[in-house]
N, C-alpha and C positions, 0 to 999 in steps of 0.2 A: 187672291189682291189685296194687298194691304192699300188705304187710301195715304194718296203720293202724300197731302199732305202730312201725313203724319210720320213719312219717314222721317223729317224736322223737327218730332217734336221732341224734349227733351223730360220731359216731368217725368220722374222716378231717380232723373240720373243725378250724379256729383262730380262738381265740376272745378276744376284749380285752375284757377290765372296769374299767373307769377306780373308782377311787373303793371296789378292793377292797380294803383296809385293816380295814374293820367295816360293822357295816350291813348294808344293803338290797348293797351293790356286794358284802361279802365274801360272802354266800348266789347272789350269782347267778353269780359266779366259781366256788359249791362248785358247785352246782347242774348249770354246765353243764359241769365236768368231771365228774363223774360221770355225766355222758348223751354222755362220750366225748371230750367236744373236746380238747386241746391249751391248757392256757388261762394266756395273759399278763396276772397282775393290776397293773394302777397304782393309784398313790396316790404323799401325800409322804412315807408315814411308812414305811419300809423294815423295821423293825423286826416291826409287825404284819404286813406282805406275807411277811416272811419266816418267818414262825409259819406263818398259809396255808398258803403251799408248802413246807416241813416236812412238814404235815397230809397233802398231795392228794398230795405222790407225783413221778415225776419226767414227767407232764407237766403243770406246772404252772412258768411262771416270774415275775419280777419285776423291773420298771422303777420308781423312787424318781425321782420326780419331779413337780414344783408346775403343771398345768397349763393353771394363769390365766398361765400365763409364755408370753404369746401365741407371742412371738422364738422361744422353746423347740421349738412344736409339733412341727418338722420330723426336730430331730434328736430327741425324743423319738421317731418315732413309726418311728428305725430302727431305736431299743434295741428297740420292744417288735417290730421283726421278725426282730432277729439269731434269737432262740432256737428258732423253729418255720416261719417266714416269714412276709407278710403276712396278716396275720387275714383269718376270712372273715365275722367274726361281731363287733360292734362293741356295746359295750354301756357306755355314758353315763351312770353313776350317781356321779361327782364330784359333788358341789355342795357350796355355801356358804350360810348366812343370816346376813346381820348382826346383823338382831332391831331395824334404825334405828328409829324415827317418822317421819315425813315430814320433822319438823322437826328433826329430827336425824340427816340425813343429809347422809353426808361425799362427797365424790367419788373419794377413796381406800376407800372400803367399796361406791360405784356400781360403778367399774373392775373391783373384785377380785370381783364377784359377776357379774359382765358376762362377764367372760372367760372364767372359769369353767364357769360355769353355760351358756351360750350360745353364745360363743365358742367353745370349745372341742371338743363338741363337730363343729361343724360342718368345724374347719381340722381335726380327727382326721381326720372321712371325708372333707372330700375328698385328704387324704394317699394314704387306702389305696382309694378307688372305681377310680383306672388299676389295679390287680388284680383288685377285685371283675371290672369287666368283662370284662376281659379271659379269667375263665372262667366269664362269664355265672351268677354266684351270690355275692350275698352281703346280710349281716341282719345292720341297723341298729337297735338299740333304745333310745332316748331315753327319760329319766328326767323327765318333769311332775310336778304336783303337785295337788293342792285346790286352790293357790292359781293351776291356768292359768284357771280358771273366777269365784273365789273371792278377794276382798279380806277380808285376815283384820290386826289390828293389827301394826304393828312387819315392815311387809310389802311396804314400797314396791318398794325392787330387788329382792327374791326373787319377790316376783309379778310384775312385768316380765320379768321373765329367763324363768318357766314359762310362762309365755301366750307369750314367743317362740316355747319348745320346739314349742307344738304348731303354729305355723306353718312353722316351722323343717324340724317333721319332713311336713307338708304340701308344701312346696316341696320337699321330699329329694328325695322320693316321684314331683314331677310330674318332676324334673330325672333319676333314676337309676333308676325300676322300668322302665323299657323294656329297660333291658340287665339285665335278673336281679336286680337288686337294690331288696329292700324298705326301705324306712324308714314304724317304728312308733314309738309311746312307751307306755308305762309310767305311771300319774296315782297313785302311791301314796295311802292314807291314811293315816290315825295308823298308824304302827308304833314298836314300840319300839329306836332308834337314836339314836345322838349327836345325833344333828339335830335330834331329836324330846324330848331331855334335859328339856326348861324342862317338856314339857307330862306326862309323865309322872313329870315330878318331886312334881305338884300330884294328887296322886288324885281329888281332888274335881271338877278341870278333865277329867284323861282318863274319871272316868264319862260327865262330861257327853259329852264329844265319842262315846263311843263308844253312846250313848241316841239321839244321831242319826243313828248309821247305819240303813238294814233289817234288817242280820240283827243289832243291839244288843249287839255287841263290836268295839273295836279289832284292831287284826290285827297278826298269829306273823309271823314270818320266812320260814314254812314257805306261805302264804297266797300267798308273792309265784312260789312256782318251778312251779308250769301256767300260769301266764299268760307268763312270761318262756318259757322253754320254747318254749310254742308259737310266739310270736313270732323263737324264736332258729333256730327247723327248719323243715322243708319244709314241717309242719303248713300254714301260715301261708302256703303260696307265692301265692294271692292273693287277702293283704292285706294290705295299704300306706297309705300317708299318715293312717293310723287314730290316737288316742290311747284309750287300752284304761283305764277307771279303776277303781283293781283298789283297791276303800273302800270295802269292803262295803254299798256301798248309799248313802253321803254325800249326793254326789252328785245324789243321784235323788229326795232329802226336800224 
């Protein structure tokens, strides 16, 4: 029997984290690097990515790219593989929420939301699946949301994309888990990130959201560490096709 602590060791693994310039994506990149993985961070903002990579050291590399441009996914995948080889672990944290109410949803807003939130996780995973299959090991972690199952005001496009993530995760598991690739999703509750800035800018609203959890508070970035490391490591070898809500019990009430 192996040491239980070793189950979470990512030494020798290569991870790719999208949305690594800020928020939960950057937190994921920090956690995976601390666990021993070589990490490639992907996001649009090169300056923020480079700051993270400088702080992380030699086991970090960056790719500045816009994943909503679906015709560039193959090119971006090649850039991701360049520093350390094809990744074993994919964390799809990049996302956008246009916050358009139903009557104001535009075709452009809809398309960029679906391309970044839903299409990019699939097509980027598809690009790396052959290498993962050849190794017989891979971890894919998508980012779901409270809006995977709940309808929020101004969340038509975002909610549709995040509901799609749940089914995408199950479909990825069905397609690839027999080859050693697990696919799961994390569903964060309310965490202080750029995406949730409007929520935390309103103290009354933030307090109201905290009161709706079982724990009685909103999330802190460190709350994502354990669940993420679990899903990215050998510790979750027999877990696939699941959406793990990391929301303080918000969806349990």
